[in-house]
N, CA, C, O and the ligand as a Tripos MOL2 file, in Angstrom:
@<TRIPOS>MOLECULE
protein
  281   279    71     0     0
PROTEIN
NO_CHARGES

@<TRIPOS>ATOM
      1 N           0.8320   -1.2040    0.0010 N.3       1 MET1
      2 CA          0.0000    0.0040    0.0030 C.3       1 MET1
      3 C           0.8740    1.2550    0.0010 C.2       1 MET1
      4 O           1.6220    1.4960    0.9490 O.2       1 MET1
      5 N           0.7820    2.0200   -1.0220 N.am      2 SER2
      6 CA          1.6260    3.2140   -1.1230 C.3       2 SER2
      7 C           0.9210    4.4540   -0.6040 C.2       2 SER2
      8 O           1.5520    5.3460   -0.0370 O.2       2 SER2
      9 N          -0.3990    4.5070   -0.8020 N.am      3 SER3
     10 CA         -1.1350    5.6970   -0.3890 C.3       3 SER3
     11 C          -1.6900    5.5210    1.0300 C.2       3 SER3
     12 O          -1.7860    4.4110    1.5530 O.2       3 SER3
     13 N          -2.0440    6.6380    1.6170 N.am      4 LEU4
     14 CA         -2.5790    6.6360    2.9780 C.3       4 LEU4
     15 C          -4.0280    6.1500    2.9760 C.2       4 LEU4
     16 O          -4.8720    6.6780    2.2530 O.2       4 LEU4
     17 N          -4.2950    5.1520    3.7830 N.am      5 VAL5
     18 CA         -5.6370    4.5990    3.8370 C.3       5 VAL5
     19 C          -6.0980    4.4860    5.2890 C.2       5 VAL5
     20 O          -5.2840    4.3980    6.2090 O.2       5 VAL5
     21 N          -7.4020    4.4890    5.4740 N.am      6 ARG6
     22 CA         -7.9880    4.3060    6.7880 C.3       6 ARG6
     23 C          -8.8370    3.0500    6.7940 C.2       6 ARG6
     24 O          -9.6150    2.8060    5.8720 O.2       6 ARG6
     25 N          -8.6830    2.2700    7.8230 N.am      7 LEU7
     26 CA         -9.4250    1.0220    7.9160 C.3       7 LEU7
     27 C         -10.8790    1.2900    8.3150 C.2       7 LEU7
     28 O         -11.1470    1.9580    9.3130 O.2       7 LEU7
     29 N         -11.8080    0.7580    7.5200 N.am      8 LEU8
     30 CA        -13.2330    0.9280    7.8140 C.3       8 LEU8
     31 C         -13.8040   -0.2840    8.5350 C.2       8 LEU8
     32 O         -14.6880   -0.1520    9.3810 O.2       8 LEU8
     33 N         -13.3010   -1.4530    8.2010 N.am      9 GLY9
     34 CA        -13.7870   -2.6420    8.8510 C.3       9 GLY9
     35 C         -13.4690   -3.8940    8.0470 C.2       9 GLY9
     36 O         -12.8980   -3.8280    6.9590 O.2       9 GLY9
     37 N         -13.8470   -5.0250    8.6040 N.am     10 PHE10
     38 CA        -13.5910   -6.2890    7.9350 C.3      10 PHE10
     39 C         -14.8860   -6.9620    7.5600 C.2      10 PHE10
     40 O         -15.8890   -6.8450    8.2640 O.2      10 PHE10
     41 N         -14.8610   -7.6700    6.4410 N.am     11 THR11
     42 CA        -16.0190   -8.4100    5.9880 C.3      11 THR11
     43 C         -15.6020   -9.8130    5.6270 C.2      11 THR11
     44 O         -14.5560  -10.0140    5.0110 O.2      11 THR11
     45 N         -16.4150  -10.7940    6.0060 N.am     12 THR12
     46 CA        -16.1660  -12.1610    5.5790 C.3      12 THR12
     47 C         -17.1120  -12.5000    4.4280 C.2      12 THR12
     48 O         -18.3330  -12.4040    4.5490 O.2      12 THR12
     49 N         -16.5190  -12.8940    3.3270 N.am     13 LEU13
     50 CA        -17.3260  -13.2380    2.1690 C.3      13 LEU13
     51 C         -17.8580  -14.6580    2.2970 C.2      13 LEU13
     52 O         -17.4210  -15.4290    3.1510 O.2      13 LEU13
     53 N         -18.8160  -14.9870    1.4230 N.am     14 ARG14
     54 CA        -19.4170  -16.3150    1.4450 C.3      14 ARG14
     55 C         -18.3870  -17.4040    1.1670 C.2      14 ARG14
     56 O         -18.5320  -18.5310    1.6400 O.2      14 ARG14
     57 N         -17.3670  -17.0810    0.4170 N.am     15 CYS15
     58 CA        -16.3460  -18.0690    0.0840 C.3      15 CYS15
     59 C         -15.3550  -18.2460    1.2140 C.2      15 CYS15
     60 O         -14.4610  -19.0870    1.1210 O.2      15 CYS15
     61 N         -15.4920  -17.4720    2.2860 N.am     16 GLY16
     62 CA        -14.6000  -17.6190    3.4350 C.3      16 GLY16
     63 C         -13.4750  -16.6120    3.4760 C.2      16 GLY16
     64 O         -12.7690  -16.5120    4.4790 O.2      16 GLY16
     65 N         -13.2950  -15.8650    2.4050 N.am     17 CYS17
     66 CA        -12.2500  -14.8390    2.3740 C.3      17 CYS17
     67 C         -12.5690  -13.7010    3.3520 C.2      17 CYS17
     68 O         -13.7150  -13.2660    3.4740 O.2      17 CYS17
     69 N         -11.5420  -13.2390    4.0340 N.am     18 ILE18
     70 CA        -11.7230  -12.0810    4.9020 C.3      18 ILE18
     71 C         -11.1810  -10.8600    4.1790 C.2      18 ILE18
     72 O         -10.0260  -10.8180    3.7560 O.2      18 ILE18
     73 N         -12.0600   -9.8620    4.0500 N.am     19 VAL19
     74 CA        -11.7320   -8.6620    3.2830 C.3      19 VAL19
     75 C         -11.7040   -7.4560    4.1980 C.2      19 VAL19
     76 O         -12.6290   -7.2370    4.9810 O.2      19 VAL19
     77 N         -10.6530   -6.6860    4.0980 N.am     20 GLY20
     78 CA        -10.5550   -5.4460    4.8460 C.3      20 GLY20
     79 C         -10.9300   -4.2790    3.9770 C.2      20 GLY20
     80 O         -10.3890   -4.1170    2.8840 O.2      20 GLY20
     81 N         -11.8540   -3.4580    4.4470 N.am     21 LYS21
     82 CA        -12.2880   -2.2960    3.6750 C.3      21 LYS21
     83 C         -11.5500   -1.0570    4.1560 C.2      21 LYS21
     84 O         -11.4460   -0.8050    5.3560 O.2      21 LYS21
     85 N         -11.0460   -0.3000    3.2150 N.am     22 TYR22
     86 CA        -10.2640    0.8780    3.5400 C.3      22 TYR22
     87 C         -10.7740    2.0780    2.7740 C.2      22 TYR22
     88 O         -11.3650    1.9350    1.7030 O.2      22 TYR22
     89 N         -10.5470    3.2580    3.3190 N.am     23 ARG23
     90 CA        -10.8440    4.5050    2.6290 C.3      23 ARG23
     91 C          -9.5150    5.1530    2.2730 C.2      23 ARG23
     92 O          -8.6830    5.4290    3.1370 O.2      23 ARG23
     93 N          -9.3390    5.3900    0.9780 N.am     24 GLU24
     94 CA         -8.1350    6.0630    0.5110 C.3      24 GLU24
     95 C          -8.3040    7.5520    0.8050 C.2      24 GLU24
     96 O          -9.2100    8.1920    0.2690 O.2      24 GLU24
     97 N          -7.4460    8.1010    1.6450 N.am     25 VAL25
     98 CA         -7.6100    9.4700    2.1300 C.3      25 VAL25
     99 C          -7.4950   10.4820    0.9810 C.2      25 VAL25
    100 O          -8.2690   11.4380    0.9140 O.2      25 VAL25
    101 N          -6.5520   10.2750    0.1020 N.am     26 ALA26
    102 CA         -6.3040   11.2380   -0.9670 C.3      26 ALA26
    103 C          -7.4690   11.3270   -1.9610 C.2      26 ALA26
    104 O          -7.8610   12.4180   -2.3740 O.2      26 ALA26
    105 N          -8.0120   10.1730   -2.3360 N.am     27 THR27
    106 CA         -9.0570   10.1220   -3.3700 C.3      27 THR27
    107 C         -10.4530    9.9290   -2.7960 C.2      27 THR27
    108 O         -11.4350   10.0290   -3.5320 O.2      27 THR27
    109 N         -10.5650    9.6550   -1.4990 N.am     28 LYS28
    110 CA        -11.8360    9.3430   -0.8290 C.3      28 LYS28
    111 C         -12.4980    8.1320   -1.4350 C.2      28 LYS28
    112 O         -13.7090    7.9470   -1.3130 O.2      28 LYS28
    113 N         -11.7110    7.3110   -2.0840 N.am     29 ARG29
    114 CA        -12.2100    6.1170   -2.7270 C.3      29 ARG29
    115 C         -12.2300    4.9690   -1.7330 C.2      29 ARG29
    116 O         -11.3400    4.8640   -0.8890 O.2      29 ARG29
    117 N         -13.2210    4.1210   -1.8220 N.am     30 GLU30
    118 CA        -13.2790    2.9670   -0.9470 C.3      30 GLU30
    119 C         -12.6330    1.7760   -1.6460 C.2      30 GLU30
    120 O         -13.0090    1.4150   -2.7610 O.2      30 GLU30
    121 N         -11.6780    1.1860   -0.9890 N.am     31 VAL31
    122 CA        -11.0120    0.0410   -1.5710 C.3      31 VAL31
    123 C         -11.0770   -1.1320   -0.6100 C.2      31 VAL31
    124 O         -11.2160   -0.9520    0.6000 O.2      31 VAL31
    125 N         -10.9770   -2.3280   -1.1550 N.am     32 ALA32
    126 CA        -11.0290   -3.5230   -0.3200 C.3      32 ALA32
    127 C          -9.8760   -4.4330   -0.6820 C.2      32 ALA32
    128 O          -9.6050   -4.6950   -1.8540 O.2      32 ALA32
    129 N          -9.2100   -4.9050    0.3460 N.am     33 TYR33
    130 CA         -8.1000   -5.8390    0.1530 C.3      33 TYR33
    131 C          -8.4420   -7.1910    0.7480 C.2      33 TYR33
    132 O          -9.0630   -7.2680    1.8080 O.2      33 TYR33
    133 N          -8.0490   -8.2350    0.0860 N.am     34 VAL34
    134 CA         -8.2180   -9.5680    0.6480 C.3      34 VAL34
    135 C          -7.1530   -9.7870    1.7120 C.2      34 VAL34
    136 O          -5.9580   -9.8170    1.4190 O.2      34 VAL34
    137 N          -7.6090   -9.9410    2.9580 N.am     35 GLU35
    138 CA         -6.6800  -10.1140    4.0600 C.3      35 GLU35
    139 C          -6.2920  -11.5920    4.2200 C.2      35 GLU35
    140 O          -5.1370  -11.9340    4.4750 O.2      35 GLU35
    141 N          -7.2970  -12.4420    4.0590 N.am     36 GLU36
    142 CA         -7.0750  -13.8580    4.2490 C.3      36 GLU36
    143 C          -7.8910  -14.6410    3.2510 C.2      36 GLU36
    144 O          -9.1030  -14.4580    3.1310 O.2      36 GLU36
    145 N          -7.2080  -15.5220    2.5320 N.am     37 LYS37
    146 CA         -7.8930  -16.3250    1.5200 C.3      37 LYS37
    147 C          -8.7220  -17.4160    2.1910 C.2      37 LYS37
    148 O          -8.2350  -18.1250    3.0720 O.2      37 LYS37
    149 N          -9.9960  -17.5450    1.7590 N.am     38 GLY38
    150 CA        -10.8620  -18.5510    2.3270 C.3      38 GLY38
    151 C         -10.4880  -19.9450    1.8700 C.2      38 GLY38
    152 O         -10.0040  -20.1380    0.7550 O.2      38 GLY38
    153 N         -10.7180  -20.9200    2.7450 N.am     39 GLY39
    154 CA        -10.3370  -22.2940    2.4710 C.3      39 GLY39
    155 C         -11.0990  -22.9090    1.3020 C.2      39 GLY39
    156 O         -10.5640  -23.7480    0.5780 O.2      39 GLY39
    157 N         -12.3670  -22.4820    1.1200 N.am     40 ILE40
    158 CA        -13.1870  -23.0460    0.0490 C.3      40 ILE40
    159 C         -13.2960  -22.1050   -1.1380 C.2      40 ILE40
    160 O         -14.0610  -22.3560   -2.0690 O.2      40 ILE40
    161 N         -12.5340  -21.0260   -1.1040 N.am     41 CYS41
    162 CA        -12.6420  -20.0390   -2.1790 C.3      41 CYS41
    163 C         -11.9980  -20.5470   -3.4510 C.2      41 CYS41
    164 O         -10.8690  -21.0370   -3.4390 O.2      41 CYS41
    165 N         -12.7310  -20.4240   -4.5550 N.am     42 THR42
    166 CA        -12.2060  -20.8430   -5.8400 C.3      42 THR42
    167 C         -12.0420  -19.6550   -6.7800 C.2      42 THR42
    168 O         -11.6800  -19.8250   -7.9440 O.2      42 THR42
    169 N         -12.3090  -18.4470   -6.2720 N.am     43 SER43
    170 CA        -12.2560  -17.2760   -7.1290 C.3      43 SER43
    171 C         -10.8090  -16.8290   -7.3620 C.2      43 SER43
    172 O         -10.0310  -16.6610   -6.4230 O.2      43 SER43
    173 N         -10.4820  -16.6480   -8.6180 N.am     44 HIS44
    174 CA         -9.1360  -16.1940   -8.9580 C.3      44 HIS44
    175 C          -8.9400  -14.7210   -8.6170 C.2      44 HIS44
    176 O          -7.8110  -14.2360   -8.5320 O.2      44 HIS44
    177 N         -10.0760  -14.0020   -8.4180 N.am     45 TRP45
    178 CA         -9.9730  -12.5820   -8.1000 C.3      45 TRP45
    179 C          -9.5480  -12.3590   -6.6600 C.2      45 TRP45
    180 O          -8.9770  -11.3240   -6.3140 O.2      45 TRP45
    181 N          -9.8380  -13.3520   -5.8250 N.am     46 HIS46
    182 CA         -9.5320  -13.2100   -4.4070 C.3      46 HIS46
    183 C          -8.1420  -13.7460   -4.1130 C.2      46 HIS46
    184 O          -7.9330  -14.9500   -3.9620 O.2      46 HIS46
    185 N          -7.2080  -12.8250   -4.0360 N.am     47 ARG47
    186 CA         -5.8460  -13.1990   -3.6960 C.3      47 ARG47
    187 C          -5.3730  -12.2940   -2.5890 C.2      47 ARG47
    188 O          -5.7640  -11.1290   -2.5150 O.2      47 ARG47
    189 N          -4.5430  -12.8220   -1.7390 N.am     48 ARG48
    190 CA         -4.0710  -12.0810   -0.5820 C.3      48 ARG48
    191 C          -3.4200  -10.7670   -0.9930 C.2      48 ARG48
    192 O          -2.5890  -10.7170   -1.9000 O.2      48 ARG48
    193 N          -3.8260   -9.6900   -0.2910 N.am     49 ASN49
    194 CA         -3.3090   -8.3480   -0.5160 C.3      49 ASN49
    195 C          -3.6500   -7.7970   -1.8890 C.2      49 ASN49
    196 O          -3.0340   -6.8380   -2.3530 O.2      49 ASN49
    197 N          -4.6280   -8.4030   -2.5300 N.am     50 HIS50
    198 CA         -5.1080   -7.8850   -3.8080 C.3      50 HIS50
    199 C          -6.3380   -7.0180   -3.5780 C.2      50 HIS50
    200 O          -7.1490   -7.2870   -2.6920 O.2      50 HIS50
    201 N          -6.4590   -5.9940   -4.3760 N.am     51 THR51
    202 CA         -7.6220   -5.1250   -4.2990 C.3      51 THR51
    203 C          -8.8010   -5.7730   -4.9940 C.2      51 THR51
    204 O          -8.6520   -6.3380   -6.0770 O.2      51 THR51
    205 N          -9.9780   -5.6970   -4.3770 N.am     52 ILE52
    206 CA        -11.1770   -6.1100   -5.0770 C.3      52 ILE52
    207 C         -12.1730   -4.9640   -5.0250 C.2      52 ILE52
    208 O         -12.2110   -4.1990   -4.0610 O.2      52 ILE52
    209 N         -12.9740   -4.8570   -6.0670 N.am     53 MET53
    210 CA        -13.9250   -3.7590   -6.1560 C.3      53 MET53
    211 C         -15.0620   -3.9620   -5.1730 C.2      53 MET53
    212 O         -15.4810   -5.0920   -4.9240 O.2      53 MET53
    213 N         -15.5630   -2.8610   -4.6110 N.am     54 SER54
    214 CA        -16.6280   -2.9260   -3.6250 C.3      54 SER54
    215 C         -17.8700   -3.5860   -4.1840 C.2      54 SER54
    216 O         -18.6040   -4.2530   -3.4560 O.2      54 SER54
    217 N         -18.1120   -3.4040   -5.4800 N.am     55 GLU55
    218 CA        -19.3190   -3.9670   -6.0950 C.3      55 GLU55
    219 C         -19.3270   -5.4750   -6.0080 C.2      55 GLU55
    220 O         -20.3870   -6.0980   -5.9580 O.2      55 GLU55
    221 N         -18.1470   -6.0590   -5.9900 N.am     56 ARG56
    222 CA        -18.0500   -7.5080   -5.9410 C.3      56 ARG56
    223 C         -18.3450   -8.0490   -4.5550 C.2      56 ARG56
    224 O         -18.5010   -9.2580   -4.3870 O.2      56 ARG56
    225 N         -18.4230   -7.1940   -3.5760 N.am     57 LEU57
    226 CA        -18.6800   -7.6330   -2.2070 C.3      57 LEU57
    227 C         -20.1410   -7.8840   -1.9740 C.2      57 LEU57
    228 O         -20.5160   -8.4510   -0.9480 O.2      57 LEU57
    229 N         -20.9920   -7.4680   -2.9190 N.am     58 GLY58
    230 CA        -22.4200   -7.7070   -2.7620 C.3      58 GLY58
    231 C         -23.0940   -6.6930   -1.8650 C.2      58 GLY58
    232 O         -24.2380   -6.8900   -1.4550 O.2      58 GLY58
    233 N         -22.3980   -5.6020   -1.5520 N.am     59 SER59
    234 CA        -23.0120   -4.5680   -0.7270 C.3      59 SER59
    235 C         -23.8300   -3.6360   -1.6170 C.2      59 SER59
    236 O         -23.7400   -3.7140   -2.8420 O.2      59 SER59
    237 N         -24.6160   -2.7660   -1.0200 N.am     60 SER60
    238 CA        -25.4290   -1.8270   -1.7960 C.3      60 SER60
    239 C         -25.0570   -0.4190   -1.4120 C.2      60 SER60
    240 O         -25.6950    0.1690   -0.5390 O.2      60 SER60
    241 N         -24.0300    0.1460   -2.0490 N.am     61 PRO61
    242 CA        -23.5590    1.4850   -1.7230 C.3      61 PRO61
    243 C         -24.5900    2.5640   -2.0040 C.2      61 PRO61
    244 O         -24.5730    3.6140   -1.3620 O.2      61 PRO61
    245 N         -25.5060    2.3190   -2.9710 N.am     62 ILE62
    246 CA        -26.5210    3.3120   -3.3130 C.3      62 ILE62
    247 C         -27.4690    3.5320   -2.1320 C.2      62 ILE62
    248 O         -27.8400    4.6640   -1.8190 O.2      62 ILE62
    249 N         -27.8510    2.4320   -1.4850 N.am     63 ALA63
    250 CA        -28.7610    2.5250   -0.3330 C.3      63 ALA63
    251 C         -28.0890    3.2660    0.8170 C.2      63 ALA63
    252 O         -28.7280    4.0320    1.5390 O.2      63 ALA63
    253 N         -26.7890    3.0250    0.9760 N.am     64 THR64
    254 CA        -26.0470    3.6850    2.0380 C.3      64 THR64
    255 C         -25.9850    5.1880    1.8180 C.2      64 THR64
    256 O         -26.1280    5.9760    2.7520 O.2      64 THR64
    257 N         -25.7640    5.5730    0.5470 N.am     65 LEU65
    258 CA        -25.6640    6.9760    0.2080 C.3      65 LEU65
    259 C         -26.9780    7.7110    0.4540 C.2      65 LEU65
    260 O         -26.9880    8.8180    0.9940 O.2      65 LEU65
    261 N         -28.0960    7.0820    0.0480 N.am     66 SER66
    262 CA        -29.3940    7.7430    0.1910 C.3      66 SER66
    263 C         -29.7890    7.8990    1.6540 C.2      66 SER66
    264 O         -30.4410    8.8760    2.0240 O.2      66 SER66
    265 N         -29.3980    6.9410    2.4850 N.am     67 SER67
    266 CA        -29.7710    7.0220    3.8860 C.3      67 SER67
    267 C         -28.9290    8.1170    4.6040 C.2      67 SER67
    268 O         -29.3720    8.7200    5.5820 O.2      67 SER67
    269 N         -27.7180    8.3450    4.0870 N.am     68 GLN68
    270 CA        -26.8720    9.3710    4.6910 C.3      68 GLN68
    271 C         -27.3590   10.7750    4.3040 C.2      68 GLN68
    272 O         -27.1870   11.7290    5.0630 O.2      68 GLN68
    273 N         -27.9640   10.8870    3.1240 N.am     69 ALA69
    274 CA        -28.3680   12.1760    2.6210 C.3      69 ALA69
    275 C         -29.5480   12.7610    3.3880 C.2      69 ALA69
    276 O         -29.6610   13.9780    3.5320 O.2      69 ALA69
    277 N         -30.4130   11.8990    3.8740 N.am     70 SER70
    278 CA        -31.6250   12.3900    4.5490 C.3      70 SER70
    279 C         -31.3900   12.6930    6.0130 C.2      70 SER70
    280 O         -32.3120   13.1130    6.7120 O.2      70 SER70
    281 ZN        -12.8760  -15.6650   -1.9560 Zn       71 ZN71
@<TRIPOS>BOND
     1     1     2 1
     2     2     3 1
     3     3     4 2
     4     3     5 am
     5     5     6 1
     6     6     7 1
     7     7     8 2
     8     7     9 am
     9     9    10 1
    10    10    11 1
    11    11    12 2
    12    11    13 am
    13    13    14 1
    14    14    15 1
    15    15    16 2
    16    15    17 am
    17    17    18 1
    18    18    19 1
    19    19    20 2
    20    19    21 am
    21    21    22 1
    22    22    23 1
    23    23    24 2
    24    23    25 am
    25    25    26 1
    26    26    27 1
    27    27    28 2
    28    27    29 am
    29    29    30 1
    30    30    31 1
    31    31    32 2
    32    31    33 am
    33    33    34 1
    34    34    35 1
    35    35    36 2
    36    35    37 am
    37    37    38 1
    38    38    39 1
    39    39    40 2
    40    39    41 am
    41    41    42 1
    42    42    43 1
    43    43    44 2
    44    43    45 am
    45    45    46 1
    46    46    47 1
    47    47    48 2
    48    47    49 am
    49    49    50 1
    50    50    51 1
    51    51    52 2
    52    51    53 am
    53    53    54 1
    54    54    55 1
    55    55    56 2
    56    55    57 am
    57    57    58 1
    58    58    59 1
    59    59    60 2
    60    59    61 am
    61    61    62 1
    62    62    63 1
    63    63    64 2
    64    63    65 am
    65    65    66 1
    66    66    67 1
    67    67    68 2
    68    67    69 am
    69    69    70 1
    70    70    71 1
    71    71    72 2
    72    71    73 am
    73    73    74 1
    74    74    75 1
    75    75    76 2
    76    75    77 am
    77    77    78 1
    78    78    79 1
    79    79    80 2
    80    79    81 am
    81    81    82 1
    82    82    83 1
    83    83    84 2
    84    83    85 am
    85    85    86 1
    86    86    87 1
    87    87    88 2
    88    87    89 am
    89    89    90 1
    90    90    91 1
    91    91    92 2
    92    91    93 am
    93    93    94 1
    94    94    95 1
    95    95    96 2
    96    95    97 am
    97    97    98 1
    98    98    99 1
    99    99   100 2
   100    99   101 am
   101   101   102 1
   102   102   103 1
   103   103   104 2
   104   103   105 am
   105   105   106 1
   106   106   107 1
   107   107   108 2
   108   107   109 am
   109   109   110 1
   110   110   111 1
   111   111   112 2
   112   111   113 am
   113   113   114 1
   114   114   115 1
   115   115   116 2
   116   115   117 am
   117   117   118 1
   118   118   119 1
   119   119   120 2
   120   119   121 am
   121   121   122 1
   122   122   123 1
   123   123   124 2
   124   123   125 am
   125   125   126 1
   126   126   127 1
   127   127   128 2
   128   127   129 am
   129   129   130 1
   130   130   131 1
   131   131   132 2
   132   131   133 am
   133   133   134 1
   134   134   135 1
   135   135   136 2
   136   135   137 am
   137   137   138 1
   138   138   139 1
   139   139   140 2
   140   139   141 am
   141   141   142 1
   142   142   143 1
   143   143   144 2
   144   143   145 am
   145   145   146 1
   146   146   147 1
   147   147   148 2
   148   147   149 am
   149   149   150 1
   150   150   151 1
   151   151   152 2
   152   151   153 am
   153   153   154 1
   154   154   155 1
   155   155   156 2
   156   155   157 am
   157   157   158 1
   158   158   159 1
   159   159   160 2
   160   159   161 am
   161   161   162 1
   162   162   163 1
   163   163   164 2
   164   163   165 am
   165   165   166 1
   166   166   167 1
   167   167   168 2
   168   167   169 am
   169   169   170 1
   170   170   171 1
   171   171   172 2
   172   171   173 am
   173   173   174 1
   174   174   175 1
   175   175   176 2
   176   175   177 am
   177   177   178 1
   178   178   179 1
   179   179   180 2
   180   179   181 am
   181   181   182 1
   182   182   183 1
   183   183   184 2
   184   183   185 am
   185   185   186 1
   186   186   187 1
   187   187   188 2
   188   187   189 am
   189   189   190 1
   190   190   191 1
   191   191   192 2
   192   191   193 am
   193   193   194 1
   194   194   195 1
   195   195   196 2
   196   195   197 am
   197   197   198 1
   198   198   199 1
   199   199   200 2
   200   199   201 am
   201   201   202 1
   202   202   203 1
   203   203   204 2
   204   203   205 am
   205   205   206 1
   206   206   207 1
   207   207   208 2
   208   207   209 am
   209   209   210 1
   210   210   211 1
   211   211   212 2
   212   211   213 am
   213   213   214 1
   214   214   215 1
   215   215   216 2
   216   215   217 am
   217   217   218 1
   218   218   219 1
   219   219   220 2
   220   219   221 am
   221   221   222 1
   222   222   223 1
   223   223   224 2
   224   223   225 am
   225   225   226 1
   226   226   227 1
   227   227   228 2
   228   227   229 am
   229   229   230 1
   230   230   231 1
   231   231   232 2
   232   231   233 am
   233   233   234 1
   234   234   235 1
   235   235   236 2
   236   235   237 am
   237   237   238 1
   238   238   239 1
   239   239   240 2
   240   239   241 am
   241   241   242 1
   242   242   243 1
   243   243   244 2
   244   243   245 am
   245   245   246 1
   246   246   247 1
   247   247   248 2
   248   247   249 am
   249   249   250 1
   250   250   251 1
   251   251   252 2
   252   251   253 am
   253   253   254 1
   254   254   255 1
   255   255   256 2
   256   255   257 am
   257   257   258 1
   258   258   259 1
   259   259   260 2
   260   259   261 am
   261   261   262 1
   262   262   263 1
   263   263   264 2
   264   263   265 am
   265   265   266 1
   266   266   267 1
   267   267   268 2
   268   267   269 am
   269   269   270 1
   270   270   271 1
   271   271   272 2
   272   271   273 am
   273   273   274 1
   274   274   275 1
   275   275   276 2
   276   275   277 am
   277   277   278 1
   278   278   279 1
   279   279   280 2
@<TRIPOS>SUBSTRUCTURE
     1 MET1         2 RESIDUE 1 A MET
     2 SER2         6 RESIDUE 1 A SER
     3 SER3        10 RESIDUE 1 A SER
     4 LEU4        14 RESIDUE 1 A LEU
     5 VAL5        18 RESIDUE 1 A VAL
     6 ARG6        22 RESIDUE 1 A ARG
     7 LEU7        26 RESIDUE 1 A LEU
     8 LEU8        30 RESIDUE 1 A LEU
     9 GLY9        34 RESIDUE 1 A GLY
    10 PHE10       38 RESIDUE 1 A PHE
    11 THR11       42 RESIDUE 1 A THR
    12 THR12       46 RESIDUE 1 A THR
    13 LEU13       50 RESIDUE 1 A LEU
    14 ARG14       54 RESIDUE 1 A ARG
    15 CYS15       58 RESIDUE 1 A CYS
    16 GLY16       62 RESIDUE 1 A GLY
    17 CYS17       66 RESIDUE 1 A CYS
    18 ILE18       70 RESIDUE 1 A ILE
    19 VAL19       74 RESIDUE 1 A VAL
    20 GLY20       78 RESIDUE 1 A GLY
    21 LYS21       82 RESIDUE 1 A LYS
    22 TYR22       86 RESIDUE 1 A TYR
    23 ARG23       90 RESIDUE 1 A ARG
    24 GLU24       94 RESIDUE 1 A GLU
    25 VAL25       98 RESIDUE 1 A VAL
    26 ALA26      102 RESIDUE 1 A ALA
    27 THR27      106 RESIDUE 1 A THR
    28 LYS28      110 RESIDUE 1 A LYS
    29 ARG29      114 RESIDUE 1 A ARG
    30 GLU30      118 RESIDUE 1 A GLU
    31 VAL31      122 RESIDUE 1 A VAL
    32 ALA32      126 RESIDUE 1 A ALA
    33 TYR33      130 RESIDUE 1 A TYR
    34 VAL34      134 RESIDUE 1 A VAL
    35 GLU35      138 RESIDUE 1 A GLU
    36 GLU36      142 RESIDUE 1 A GLU
    37 LYS37      146 RESIDUE 1 A LYS
    38 GLY38      150 RESIDUE 1 A GLY
    39 GLY39      154 RESIDUE 1 A GLY
    40 ILE40      158 RESIDUE 1 A ILE
    41 CYS41      162 RESIDUE 1 A CYS
    42 THR42      166 RESIDUE 1 A THR
    43 SER43      170 RESIDUE 1 A SER
    44 HIS44      174 RESIDUE 1 A HIS
    45 TRP45      178 RESIDUE 1 A TRP
    46 HIS46      182 RESIDUE 1 A HIS
    47 ARG47      186 RESIDUE 1 A ARG
    48 ARG48      190 RESIDUE 1 A ARG
    49 ASN49      194 RESIDUE 1 A ASN
    50 HIS50      198 RESIDUE 1 A HIS
    51 THR51      202 RESIDUE 1 A THR
    52 ILE52      206 RESIDUE 1 A ILE
    53 MET53      210 RESIDUE 1 A MET
    54 SER54      214 RESIDUE 1 A SER
    55 GLU55      218 RESIDUE 1 A GLU
    56 ARG56      222 RESIDUE 1 A ARG
    57 LEU57      226 RESIDUE 1 A LEU
    58 GLY58      230 RESIDUE 1 A GLY
    59 SER59      234 RESIDUE 1 A SER
    60 SER60      238 RESIDUE 1 A SER
    61 PRO61      242 RESIDUE 1 A PRO
    62 ILE62      246 RESIDUE 1 A ILE
    63 ALA63      250 RESIDUE 1 A ALA
    64 THR64      254 RESIDUE 1 A THR
    65 LEU65      258 RESIDUE 1 A LEU
    66 SER66      262 RESIDUE 1 A SER
    67 SER67      266 RESIDUE 1 A SER
    68 GLN68      270 RESIDUE 1 A GLN
    69 ALA69      274 RESIDUE 1 A ALA
    70 SER70      278 RESIDUE 1 A SER
    71 ZN71       281 GROUP 0 **** ****
């Protein structure tokens, strides 16, 4: 990790992978890194210390945004 990031929390995916969610301070972008590869995980996208897109986590960022706005 070269840029400054803040830890938001950890998520365990259905495949068993543990993902750490971070906020990139410079870009305010949310990024997720695979912290621990799940034992039953067969996804090639999930590799230790690799970035995965938030959309792939199955979360709903749109709902979060709308609830914050009101
Ligand atoms: Zn996985």
